N, C-alpha and C positions, 0 to 999 in steps of 0.2 A: 511547487514540485517541478523538478527538472525532468524533461523527457530525455531518456538515455538512448532512444533509438537514433540510428544514423540519419534516417530519412523521416520527414513528417508524414502525415497520413497520405494514403494513396490519392484521395480526392484533392487534398491541398497541393500535393506535388504536381498532379496533372493540370490543376488550375494555373499554377505558376509557370509551368513549362509552356502551356498554351499561350499565356500572355507574352512570354519571351519570344517564342518561335514566330507567332503571327506578326508581332511588331518588327522583328528582325527581317522577316521576308518582305514586309511592306516597305521598310527602309531600303532594303536591297533593290527591290524593283524600281523605286523612285530614283535612287542614286545611280543605278546602272543605266536607266533610260536617259537621264540628264547627261551623264558622262559620254554615253554612246552618241548622243546627238551632237555634243560639242566636238567629239573626236571626228565624227563624220563630216562636220562642217569644215574642220581643218584639213582633212585629207581628200575631200570630194574633188577639189580643184586639181590636185595632183593626179588623181585617178582618171578623171575625164580629159585631162590634157593629153593623154596617150591615145593615138589614133586607133580606133577599133573598140575602145572601152565605151561602155554605155551605162544606162541606169542599172542594168542587171549586175554590173560589176560593183556598183555601190551597195546593192543588197548583199552581194557576196562578201564584200568587206565587212559589212555590219554583222553578218552571220558568223564570220571568223573572229571578229573582235569581241562579240558578246560573251562567249565562254571565258575569255581572258579577263574581262572586266568583272564577271561574276566571281571568278576565282580570287582575284586580287582584293575585292572589297567585301567579300562575305564576312571575314573576321571583324572588320570595322562596322558592318551592319549589325552583327551580333552585339557589339559594344553599345551601339545606339539603341538597339532593341531592348537590351537589358536596362539601360538608363531610363528609357521611357516607361518600361514595366515597373521598375523600382520607384520612380517618381510617383506613379499612380498609386502603388501600394502604400507608399509613405503618406501621400496626401490624404488618402482615405482611412488612415490609421490602421490598415490591415497588418502592417509589420508589427505595430504595438500589440495587436491582438494575438499574433503568433508568439511573440515573446512572452506575453502574459500566460499563454498556454504551456510555457515551459520550453519553447524551442530556442536554441542558441542561434547565433548568426551563421555558424557553419551549417547547421541543420537546415536553415532557411535557404542557404545557397546551394546545398547539395543537389537538389533536382535540376537546377539550372546548369550546374557544372557538368552533370551527366548528360543533359540534353546538348550542351555545347560540345561535349566530347563526341556525341553521335553526329553532330553537324560537321565536326572536324574529320571524322571517318568518311562521311559522304564527300566532303571536299577533296580528300586525298584520292578517293576513287574517281571522282569527276576530273581531277587534274590528270591522272594517269590515262584515263580512257578518252577524254575529249580535248582537254586544253592543250596537251602536247602536240596533237595533230593540227589544231588551229594555229598554234604558235609556229610550228614548222613551216606551214604554208604561207602564213601572213608575213613572217620575217623574210622568207625568200622572195616573196612578191614585193615587199618594200625595198629590199636591197636591189631588186631589178627595176626600181623606179616605176613599179606598177605595170610593167610590160608583161604580156602573156608568158606564163611559164608552163612547162610540160607537167602533166599530172604524175609526177614521179615522187615517191616518198624519200628518195635519197638526194635531196636538193641541198646544196650548200652555195651560198652567195657571198660575194665581196670578200674573197680570201686573199691574204697576203702571205708570202713565203720568201725567206732569204736563202739563197743557194750560191755559195762560192762567189760572193761579191755581187751577185745579181739579185735585184728585187723582183719578185714574180707576183703579179696581181691577176687573179682569175675572177671575172665578173660572176661566173656561175659554174658550178661543178655538179654533175648529176650522173646517175647510173650506179651499177654495182659490178664488181669484178672486171672482166674484160670489156664490158659495155660502158665503163667509166669514161667520161669525156669532159673536157673543159671548153667553155665558151667565153669569148671576149678576153683572151689571154694577152697580157702586156708584160714584157720583160724590159727592165731598166738595167742595162749593162753598165757597170761603173768601172772607171779606171782612174787611179790617183785621186780618189775621193770625189770625183765628179761623174755625171752621166755622160758616157761616150756614145751609146746607141740606145734607141728605143725601138723595140720590136713588137708589133701588134699582130696577133694571130687570131683569126676568126674562130678556129676550132682546133682542138688537139686531142689525140687519143694515145693510149699506151702502145708502144711499139718496141718489144723486147726490153732492153734496159734504157730506152730513150722514149721520146714522144714524137709522134708523127704530126707535123703542123700542116694546116690547110689555109690558103689565102693569107700570105704573110706580107706585111708592109713594114719596111725597116727604114728608120731615120738615123743617119750618121751625123753626129753633132760636129765632128772635126771637119768633114768634107761638106757639110750642109747639103746633104744629098738624100733623096728618098728613092728607095728601090722597092719593087714588088715582085714576089715569086708565088707560084701556085702551091708547091709542096717542098718541104724539107724536114729534117729532124733536129732535135735539140733536147736540152734539159736531161743530159745523161746522168743516171744514178738517182733521179727523183722518182720516188714511188707514189702511186695514187693515194696510198694511205696518208702520206704527208699532207696532202690537200684536205683530206677528210678530217685529220686531227689538228690541222692548223687553226681551225675555228670551231670550238666546241660550245654549243649553246645549250646549257642545262635545261632551259625552259622548253626546248623543242624535243627533248628526249625523255622517255619514261625512265623510271628508276632502274629498271633492269638494263635497258640500253645504255644508260649513263654509267652504270657499274662496269659494263663490258668496255666502254670507251675509256674509263679510268685504267683498266688493265692494259688496254692497247697503248695508252700514253706512257704507262710505266715501262712497257716492253720497248717502246721507242725512245726511252730516256728523255721524255718531255715533261714539262711541268704539269702537275695534276691539281694545282691549288684551286683554280676556278671550278673545275669539274667536281672536286670533293666538296667544296663549299655549296655548290648547287645541289649535290646529292643529299647532303644533310638538310638543306633548306626545304627540300621536298617533304621532309618529315616535320621539321619545326614550323613550317608555314601553317599547315592544318592544325597543329597542336596549339597555335596561338589563339584559336577560338576558345579553348578551355580557359585562357587567362581573362577573357573579356568579362564574364560575370564577376570575377574577383576584383577587377579594376573598377567595374561599375558599381560595386557594392557600397561605395562611399555615399551614393545617393539614396541608399535604402534605409540607413539607420540614422537615428537622431530625430528629434521632434520636428514635425512639419511646421508647427506654429512658431518655431524659433526664427523663422524668416530666412533660413539659410539653405533651403531645399534647392533653390536655383544655383546657389554658389557651389553646393556639393555636386550637383549634376555637371556643372562646368569643370570642376576638379576631376570628376570621373572621366569626362571627355578628354581633358588635357592629359591624363595619365595614359589613356588609350592611344592618343595621337603621339605622345612621347615614345610609347613602345614602338610604333611603326617607324618613327624617325630613327630611333636607336637601332632597330632591326635592319633598316636599309643602310644606315651608316656602317654598322658592324659587318654586314655582308660585303659592302664595298671595300672595307679594310681587309677582309678575308680574301677577296678576289685580287687585291693588290699585294697580298703576301705579308701584310703587316701583322694580322692576326692569323692564328692557325684556323683551318676550316671548322674544327670542332668548337673552338671558342667563339668564332664569328657567328655561328648559327645558334648555339645553345646558350651563349652568354646573355643576350637580351631576354630570353625566355626565363632563365633562372633568376635574373636580376629583378624583373618585374613581378614574377611570382612571389619572391621574397618581399618586395615592396608592398604589393597588394595585401599579402598576409599580415605584414607588420601594421599596416593602416587599419585592417579589420580588427586585429587583436587589440591595438591601441585604443580604438574607439568603442569596442563592444565587449570584449572578453576580459 
């Protein structure tokens, strides 16, 4: 007799969800701690090389990096947690017992998919509330070579801008409105395709339709001469918004701020490809957790005594790994303008959802 209910019994659903969630969280903790340790080993030398930095800065880096690692590897941890849970259920013939009770493969998977959707919702909220702030600070800190940065939420680092044949590089931009300022500004003035002058400015602020420069050091390539002045103006016609929009980091902006930035880019007639791909990926990233039980289901079905349980678990892991590779590749193609932002972000999700469903139907239904 076939059970026509969408879900199995409440007791069985809670039992399977508990297995999946506990194993996923255990894998996440182990994975994040190992990766955080390796990351800290790689960056600790750079952090401590800056005068004034101490052990407290290492702990600060770890606290900022931890949410980013949790966000990135939660879907993969759900995949591994599902594989471990499914392998145990199959090994103990519990899946066979469920099927003998009239449950289909989709009914067995239903509680896990719903639990994965809940984890995806929590991941989205965690990204918007915690990860964007950590990414904003740590990216600016890295771009400043781990030198102390002001506690300002409007920090932009390592910005490049082209203006009337002059390449402009700002090491750091911060502030809002009239308090906006540039630090470590370098202007590469070109003539006839080569650099004629290099102007280094310690600090610059908006001054009418120009910028007020402080502590200027100018090198003239033709005369091979270096001159220094205390104050002058330059960059006529360059708006502060151009520096803010020259480098858009979707990872460091929440979905509302990123939407407003896309509108600003459109108003300034600048490319919105990277920003739009990042906006959609904020949605498809958490949604990917829903795919994990489906991709891991290949380890759940089939006779354990056939000797292929390990092989099916490896196949499930390979499918999940292939999804993350395809997702990163597609997003890179979207950022490069090869794919449309919609295709770049939703394509891998739809492809692997269809692939996982096809494998499930092929093997069980």
